[in-house]
C-alpha positions, 0 to 999 in steps of 0.5 A: 128314071133317076130318083129325085130324092138326092136332089130334095134339098135344092128343090126345098130351097127353090120352093122356099125361095119362090114364096118368101115374097109377096111381090108379084114381080119379085116372085116370078123372077125368084120363079126364073132364078130357082128353075135355073139354079136347080136344073143347072141351066144357063138360060131361063125365061117365063113367058107370061100368056096374057101380059095384060092380065097382070101388066107383066113382060116376059122374066128372064135370066142369064142366057146362053154363051153364044147369045142365041137360043140352044137346040131342042135336044137341049131345052125343057119347058113346063106351064104354070098354072094359076087357078086352073088356067094357064099363067105363062110357060116357064123355058129352060135352055142350055144346061151345064155338062149335057141334055136335061134328063127327066129328073130335071123335068120332075123337079121343074114340074114340082117347081111349076106347082108351087110356083102356081100357088105362089103366083096366086097368092102374090096376085091376090096381095098385089090387087089388095094394094092396089085396091088400097091405093085407089081407095086411099086415092079416091077418099083423098080426092073426096077430103079435098074437094069437100074442103073449099077448092074452086072448080078448076083446081077440084079438076086438077086434083082428080086428074093429078091423083088418078094420073099418079095411081094409074102410073099414066103420063098424063091425067087430063079431064075433057069437057064438052064443047058448044060445038058438039065435041070435047076439049082437054080443060085440065091436064096433069103431067110429069113434065110441061103439059105443053100444048096438051090443054086446048086439045078438041075431039072434033064432033064425029070422031068415032070415039065421041058418040061414047065418051058423050055417052057417058060410056068407058073407052080402052085404048091399046094404043093411042097412037095407032087407034083409029078412033083417036084423032086428035093432034096429041095422040101420038105421044101415047100408047095405052089408054083409059077414057073414063066418064065423070058421071054422077046422078045422071049428069056427065061432067066430063071424062077422065083419061089416063094415057100412058107413054108408047110402049108402056105396059097395058092396063090390066082389067083390075086396074080397068075397074079400079080406075072406073070406080075412082071415077065414079066416086070423083064424079059424085064427090065433084057434085057434092063439093059443087052443091055445097059451094053453092050452100055456102055462096047462098049462105053468104048472100044471104048474111050479107043482104041482111047486113046491108037490110040492117045498115039500111033500116036502122043505120042510115035512118037514124043517121038521117034523122040525126042530120035532120035534127042537127040542120034544125038546131042550125037554123034556130041557131042562125035565126036566134037573135035575128043577126046570125047567132053564134058563129062558132055553134053555127060553124061547127053545127055545119061540120056536123051535118057535113059528116053525117052526110058523108057518113051516109054516103059511105054507108050507102056505098058499104051497102052496095059493096055487100050487095055484090057477089064476093067470088065474082068479079064486079061488072058494074062502074060502081063495083069496079071502083070499089074493087080497085080501092079494095086492092089499095086496101091490101097496100095501105092497111086501111079501107079508102072511103068511097063517094058517088054523086049522081047516076054513074051507072047511066051516065057513064060510058064504057070508054070513060069508065075505062080511062077514070079506073086507070086514073084511079089506080095511078092516084091510089098507087101514088097515095100508097107511096106518100108518108104518113098516109092514114085516110084516103077518100075518093069521089066520083062525081057524074054531076060536074061541070067542066070549065067549058060548060059541059057535063063532066065526070070528076074523080077527086082522091084526098089523102092525108099525107104529106103534101106534094111539095113536102109541105103541109098535110093533105094532097088532093088529085083530081081527073075529069073527063066529058061524059 
């Protein structure tokens, strides 16, 4: 047997090259390249025993000149072991200058031993980096969810961050349907999600029992797995379907499908993604509870303001109005001839202003009692929503006054017509120059010209008149009740 000592420097170079990088893929390529250079082989390949363990495929270097494989008398192979387990097999073929020698085999075995150590180190480094990325991703999701995102935005945050971390083609959230199935409610993809959102797993699907039971499901190929029944399954390959569950509450399922032909998920990726889903679910629950507390605090504060306005401001305004009315009556009857006309008119205007102020304060109290984050469903609330929308354009809040039982007397069709008319009239007022005040009156006690009971909308603004002359424009809309 030939002594391998004369070739020790090339072996040292090969050993050093396989340990110079902590990236697993780069390390494997260095092993293959080093083996080929050390033995003079023109073809080298490293076949991984379990591709799913590290998400790897076969690593190759230059092949035989004829494009085929060399004969058995001109090939060599040795196993690479990592922690007493076979990681893969290193194959060499087509050596320049003749067949492989015993010296080549010894050198290759030495290289394989060092390669096993380098692969172990690279694997530890890669897994540490993976854990760091997933931990940072989970922390970022938790921070984002606890800073006040809406429910739909929160689900998208979870789906998008998980997709990036898992290197998946899509990140989707499924939630239970009233019929007993599950539906995709949120989807994050590199491209347009298309018709993914709205896809339903119908009741009776083999995978559904596991998902609704809060169990993770791992799929090797979504397109061919008989458990998958959705219409979009043909687009995807390996997939993870992970429960979003916290405190016994199943929020939904996080699915992370890869494209067909992509590498399968490793056991480490499955574990990290499952832990991410658990933390994301807990963050969703905590965020929902926090938003609930914030909403409750807002409601309590608004109720307190409304009570203060009603108990203090309205009562004081009402008492002042009563005093002014009493003064007006005394001034009228002081000399038995109607009193001072200017004083009488001034007091009358003051009483009218107080009544208008009381009405506006009551409207404000009603607005404060509406849920701030929900669309108002009452007729009054819808009118206030329209005027609030106009305020964003006008730069000031139009005043609103209601007369009569508008909630009880106005039917849904009539209410819809009035809201459309109000929207048009507010838009017209916003386009007139010099507008600094708008008054909206909704009167459910109006009498139409034909004598029927009706609903009347009046919108007044203090801008230039419609004919361009004189200040103020009043427009009216009315309809039978």
